[in-house]
MDAnalysis code that builds the backbone (N, CA, C; Angstrom):
import MDAnalysis as mda
import numpy as np

u = mda.Universe.empty(252, n_residues=84, atom_resindex=np.repeat(np.arange(84), 3), trajectory=True)
u.add_TopologyAttr("name", ["N", "CA", "C"] * 84)
u.add_TopologyAttr("resid", np.arange(1, 85))
u.add_TopologyAttr("resname", ["UNK", "UNK", "UNK", "UNK", "UNK", "UNK", "UNK", "UNK", "UNK", "UNK", "UNK", "UNK", "UNK", "UNK", "UNK", "UNK", "UNK", "UNK", "UNK", "UNK", "UNK", "UNK", "UNK", "UNK", "UNK", "UNK", "UNK", "UNK", "UNK", "UNK", "UNK", "UNK", "UNK", "UNK", "UNK", "UNK", "UNK", "UNK", "UNK", "UNK", "UNK", "UNK", "UNK", "UNK", "UNK", "UNK", "UNK", "UNK", "UNK", "UNK", "UNK", "UNK", "UNK", "UNK", "UNK", "UNK", "UNK", "UNK", "UNK", "UNK", "UNK", "UNK", "UNK", "UNK", "UNK", "UNK", "UNK", "UNK", "UNK", "UNK", "UNK", "UNK", "UNK", "UNK", "UNK", "UNK", "UNK", "UNK", "UNK", "UNK", "UNK", "UNK", "UNK", "UNK"])
u.atoms.positions = np.array([
    [0.817, -1.192, 0.042],
    [0.044, 0.009, 0.002],
    [0.854, 1.262, -0.032],
    [1.848, 1.227, 0.808],
    [2.812, 2.476, 0.881],
    [3.443, 2.695, -0.517],
    [3.752, 1.669, -1.198],
    [4.364, 1.866, -2.597],
    [3.289, 2.643, -3.435],
    [2.050, 2.345, -3.381],
    [0.987, 2.849, -4.201],
    [0.860, 4.188, -3.847],
    [0.860, 4.649, -2.533],
    [0.679, 5.953, -2.060],
    [1.829, 6.844, -2.601],
    [3.014, 6.154, -2.649],
    [4.128, 7.040, -3.098],
    [4.061, 7.144, -4.614],
    [3.488, 6.294, -5.326],
    [3.260, 6.386, -6.859],
    [2.274, 7.485, -6.980],
    [1.263, 7.448, -6.316],
    [0.208, 8.615, -6.499],
    [0.734, 9.953, -6.249],
    [1.612, 10.001, -5.221],
    [2.214, 11.268, -4.912],
    [3.245, 11.720, -5.975],
    [3.945, 10.877, -6.462],
    [4.918, 11.206, -7.577],
    [4.284, 11.452, -8.934],
    [3.307, 10.613, -9.309],
    [2.643, 10.735, -10.582],
    [1.422, 11.554, -10.730],
    [0.768, 11.792, -9.639],
    [-0.551, 12.527, -9.662],
    [-0.350, 13.851, -9.047],
    [0.114, 13.874, -7.875],
    [0.052, 15.113, -7.075],
    [1.221, 16.009, -7.361],
    [2.402, 15.506, -7.696],
    [3.569, 16.299, -7.735],
    [3.504, 17.203, -9.048],
    [2.904, 16.589, -10.219],
    [2.695, 17.636, -11.288],
    [1.669, 18.693, -11.014],
    [0.794, 18.562, -10.112],
    [-0.240, 19.517, -9.881],
    [0.335, 20.656, -8.760],
    [1.508, 20.469, -8.354],
    [1.887, 21.255, -7.161],
    [2.028, 22.831, -7.606],
    [2.337, 23.130, -8.772],
    [2.645, 24.440, -9.065],
    [1.446, 25.100, -9.824],
    [0.356, 24.336, -10.014],
    [-0.836, 24.783, -10.672],
    [-1.685, 25.548, -9.518],
    [-2.559, 26.477, -9.981],
    [-3.615, 27.068, -9.064],
    [-4.939, 26.760, -9.481],
    [-5.686, 26.227, -8.593],
    [-7.127, 25.810, -8.816],
    [-8.115, 26.838, -8.052],
    [-9.167, 27.128, -8.863],
    [-10.086, 28.198, -8.302],
    [-11.260, 27.504, -7.669],
    [-11.361, 26.190, -7.801],
    [-12.494, 25.536, -7.139],
    [-12.046, 24.017, -6.864],
    [-12.666, 23.486, -5.788],
    [-12.374, 22.056, -5.419],
    [-12.806, 21.156, -6.568],
    [-13.904, 21.539, -7.264],
    [-14.254, 20.751, -8.535],
    [-13.205, 20.568, -9.629],
    [-12.521, 21.628, -9.893],
    [-11.398, 21.612, -10.920],
    [-10.220, 20.764, -10.446],
    [-9.901, 20.913, -9.065],
    [-8.889, 20.130, -8.520],
    [-9.212, 18.729, -8.515],
    [-10.496, 18.361, -8.184],
    [-10.810, 16.966, -8.278],
    [-10.700, 16.295, -9.593],
    [-11.140, 17.062, -10.717],
    [-10.964, 16.709, -12.058],
    [-9.653, 16.385, -12.481],
    [-8.629, 17.361, -12.073],
    [-7.255, 17.133, -12.358],
    [-6.654, 15.880, -11.666],
    [-7.108, 15.604, -10.478],
    [-6.617, 14.349, -9.715],
    [-7.248, 13.146, -10.322],
    [-8.457, 13.180, -10.864],
    [-9.153, 12.055, -11.441],
    [-8.437, 11.773, -12.661],
    [-7.980, 12.821, -13.535],
    [-7.360, 12.523, -14.846],
    [-5.998, 11.992, -14.519],
    [-5.277, 12.531, -13.438],
    [-4.005, 11.896, -13.119],
    [-4.157, 10.396, -12.671],
    [-5.052, 10.074, -11.986],
    [-5.231, 8.702, -11.505],
    [-5.597, 7.846, -12.687],
    [-6.325, 8.217, -13.600],
    [-6.768, 7.497, -14.794],
    [-5.497, 7.175, -15.641],
    [-4.613, 8.214, -15.816],
    [-3.387, 8.038, -16.556],
    [-2.379, 7.170, -15.846],
    [-2.353, 7.132, -14.506],
    [-1.607, 6.297, -13.765],
    [-2.102, 4.795, -13.897],
    [-3.451, 4.704, -13.847],
    [-4.024, 3.290, -13.888],
    [-3.842, 2.736, -15.384],
    [-3.889, 3.707, -16.321],
    [-3.686, 3.171, -17.678],
    [-2.107, 2.883, -18.102],
    [-1.346, 3.341, -17.267],
    [0.129, 3.084, -17.644],
    [0.497, 1.597, -17.619],
    [1.213, 1.101, -18.591],
    [1.523, -0.352, -18.529],
    [2.342, -0.840, -17.481],
    [2.227, -2.014, -16.998],
    [3.031, -2.561, -15.971],
    [4.549, -2.858, -16.589],
    [5.497, -2.810, -15.656],
    [6.907, -2.914, -16.191],
    [7.357, -4.259, -16.279],
    [6.860, -5.268, -15.389],
    [7.123, -6.627, -15.393],
    [6.096, -7.586, -15.931],
    [4.835, -6.997, -16.139],
    [3.841, -8.045, -16.569],
    [3.078, -7.074, -17.741],
    [2.255, -7.893, -18.419],
    [1.559, -7.287, -19.599],
    [0.188, -6.706, -19.041],
    [-0.101, -5.711, -19.641],
    [-1.411, -5.000, -19.388],
    [-1.155, -3.822, -18.292],
    [-2.345, -3.243, -17.895],
    [-2.260, -2.180, -16.962],
    [-3.120, -2.484, -15.790],
    [-3.143, -1.529, -14.815],
    [-4.081, -1.704, -13.709],
    [-5.592, -1.742, -14.090],
    [-5.973, -0.932, -15.008],
    [-7.274, -0.834, -15.527],
    [-7.631, -2.184, -16.192],
    [-6.817, -2.622, -16.983],
    [-7.135, -3.931, -17.680],
    [-7.176, -5.067, -16.538],
    [-6.406, -5.117, -15.523],
    [-6.423, -6.064, -14.576],
    [-7.705, -5.936, -13.873],
    [-8.090, -4.752, -13.488],
    [-9.448, -4.588, -12.729],
    [-10.589, -5.095, -13.527],
    [-10.596, -4.789, -14.895],
    [-11.685, -5.217, -15.795],
    [-11.858, -6.729, -15.824],
    [-10.568, -7.519, -15.774],
    [-10.797, -8.845, -15.733],
    [-11.253, -9.451, -14.553],
    [-10.785, -8.899, -13.261],
    [-11.057, -9.336, -12.088],
    [-12.444, -8.880, -11.599],
    [-13.081, -7.951, -12.186],
    [-14.331, -7.370, -11.639],
    [-15.433, -8.473, -11.595],
    [-15.536, -9.332, -12.407],
    [-16.455, -10.423, -12.446],
    [-16.459, -11.385, -11.180],
    [-15.152, -11.366, -10.523],
    [-14.977, -12.250, -9.369],
    [-15.380, -11.573, -8.084],
    [-15.670, -10.131, -8.236],
    [-15.820, -9.394, -6.950],
    [-17.269, -9.698, -6.464],
    [-17.460, -9.663, -5.185],
    [-18.649, -9.914, -4.455],
    [-19.231, -8.499, -4.052],
    [-20.531, -8.332, -3.876],
    [-21.096, -7.065, -3.417],
    [-20.761, -6.814, -1.902],
    [-20.819, -5.641, -1.575],
    [-20.549, -5.411, -0.067],
    [-21.708, -6.021, 0.756],
    [-21.368, -6.332, 2.020],
    [-22.387, -7.040, 2.835],
    [-23.527, -5.982, 3.150],
    [-24.734, -6.453, 3.246],
    [-25.949, -5.707, 3.617],
    [-25.803, -5.038, 4.893],
    [-25.281, -5.659, 6.000],
    [-25.251, -5.234, 7.395],
    [-23.744, -4.666, 7.459],
    [-23.743, -3.560, 7.949],
    [-22.208, -2.775, 8.157],
    [-21.524, -3.595, 9.320],
    [-20.254, -3.486, 9.370],
    [-19.507, -4.112, 10.340],
    [-19.756, -3.483, 11.650],
    [-19.804, -4.356, 12.695],
    [-20.173, -3.888, 14.019],
    [-18.993, -4.350, 14.820],
    [-18.543, -3.338, 15.601],
    [-17.247, -3.579, 16.589],
    [-17.743, -4.655, 17.710],
    [-16.643, -5.261, 18.112],
    [-16.827, -6.247, 19.324],
    [-16.810, -5.580, 20.500],
    [-17.315, -6.204, 21.594],
    [-17.296, -5.549, 22.841],
    [-16.223, -6.343, 23.682],
    [-15.465, -5.491, 24.296],
    [-14.285, -6.095, 25.076],
    [-14.559, -5.813, 26.529],
    [-14.207, -6.846, 27.417],
    [-14.482, -6.769, 28.810],
    [-13.018, -6.718, 29.540],
    [-13.011, -5.918, 30.576],
    [-11.691, -5.871, 31.253],
    [-11.971, -6.681, 32.560],
    [-11.295, -7.852, 32.815],
    [-11.421, -8.699, 33.895],
    [-10.133, -8.639, 34.678],
    [-10.276, -8.961, 35.932],
    [-8.982, -8.807, 36.916],
    [-8.827, -10.529, 37.302],
    [-7.559, -10.833, 37.271],
    [-7.076, -12.190, 37.543],
    [-7.083, -12.207, 39.115],
    [-7.679, -13.282, 39.762],
    [-7.658, -13.337, 41.302],
    [-6.111, -13.572, 41.730],
    [-5.784, -13.349, 42.834],
    [-4.519, -13.503, 43.325],
    [-3.910, -14.942, 43.172],
    [-4.823, -15.957, 43.138],
    [-4.346, -17.339, 43.054],
    [-4.153, -17.791, 41.490],
    [-4.331, -16.806, 40.510],
    [-4.148, -17.019, 39.090],
    [-5.217, -17.955, 38.507],
    [-6.335, -18.235, 39.135],
    [-7.448, -19.161, 38.688],
    [-8.629, -18.237, 38.237],
])
């Protein structure tokens, strides 16, 4: 994950650092364009790109669960002096 964050910083955000944006919408459009270009870039050691890989794996994805994740409840207990 850290490598992908570095790639986005280098290939998407770094080219935008000297540009001035007048609205959040234009900034988001520029970032989306950079992400699309990054995902369309071919792999160096494999054939294809991230976009092509996602399209082939999309059929194997399952939908998100209906019920959101619920956190577990933790109890704090004391051990008696005899350790039992």
